[in-house]
C-alpha positions in Angstrom: 0.0 0.0 0.0 1.4 3.4 -0.9 1.5 5.9 1.9 0.5 9.5 1.0 1.8 12.3 3.2 -0.7 15.0 3.9 0.4 18.1 5.7 -3.0 19.7 5.6 -4.7 17.1 7.8 -4.1 16.6 11.6 -4.7 13.4 13.5 -5.6 14.1 17.1 -6.1 11.1 19.4 -8.5 11.9 22.2 -8.5 8.7 24.2 -8.0 4.9 24.2 -4.2 5.0 24.5 -3.6 2.6 27.4 -0.5 0.6 26.5 2.7 1.4 24.6 1.5 -0.5 21.5 -1.4 1.9 21.3 1.0 4.9 21.2 3.0 3.1 18.4 -0.1 2.4 16.4 -1.2 6.1 16.7 2.2 7.3 15.6 2.2 4.9 12.7 -1.1 6.4 11.6 0.3 9.9 11.8 -0.6 11.1 15.3 -0.2 14.9 15.8 -1.6 15.4 19.3 -3.3 13.8 22.3 -6.0 15.4 24.3 -8.7 14.7 26.9 -11.7 16.8 27.3 -13.5 14.7 29.9 -14.0 16.7 33.1 -14.6 13.7 35.3 -11.2 12.3 34.3 -9.4 15.5 35.0 -11.0 15.8 38.4 -9.6 12.3 39.4 -6.1 13.5 38.9 -4.3 14.0 42.2 -1.0 15.6 41.0 1.2 14.8 44.0 0.2 11.1 44.0 -0.1 10.6 40.3 3.2 12.2 39.2 5.4 9.3 40.2 3.1 6.7 38.7 2.9 8.7 35.5 6.7 9.0 35.3 7.1 5.2 35.7 4.3 4.5 33.1 5.8 6.8 30.5 9.4 5.5 31.2 8.3 1.9 30.8 6.2 2.9 27.7 9.1 4.6 26.0 11.4 1.6 26.7 8.8 -0.8 25.1 8.3 1.7 22.2 12.1 1.6 21.6 11.9 -2.2 21.4 9.0 -2.0 18.9 10.9 0.7 16.9 14.0 -1.5 16.7 11.8 -4.5 15.7 10.6 -2.4 12.7 14.3 -1.5 11.8 13.8 2.2 12.9 16.3 4.3 14.6 13.8 6.9 15.8 10.1 7.0 16.8 9.3 9.5 14.0 10.0 6.7 11.5 6.9 4.7 12.4 4.6 4.5 9.4 1.3 2.8 8.4 3.1 -0.2 6.8 4.5 -1.0 10.3 1.0 -2.2 11.2 0.9 -4.9 8.6 1.5 -8.4 9.8 4.7 -10.1 8.5 6.2 -6.9 7.1 9.6 -7.4 5.6 12.1 -4.5 5.0 
């Protein structure tokens, strides 16, 4: 499948990213931004207690994303592309 780069379209993910593979899939699809608009979710955030957990989660996520990136023969996250989502892809 040919990939067409479009600079006039943004892809904003507004939820559903729960594990590192979700972030990789979103980046392969051309993710530009992430946002949440759900007030009830923002109210649950206790900054002092959540900061350490969030740091650990993002650290572990980045490490797994590095593994996935190397598995796709990439040297940087910005090299993820739509074809990375295809099963049995050969480079």
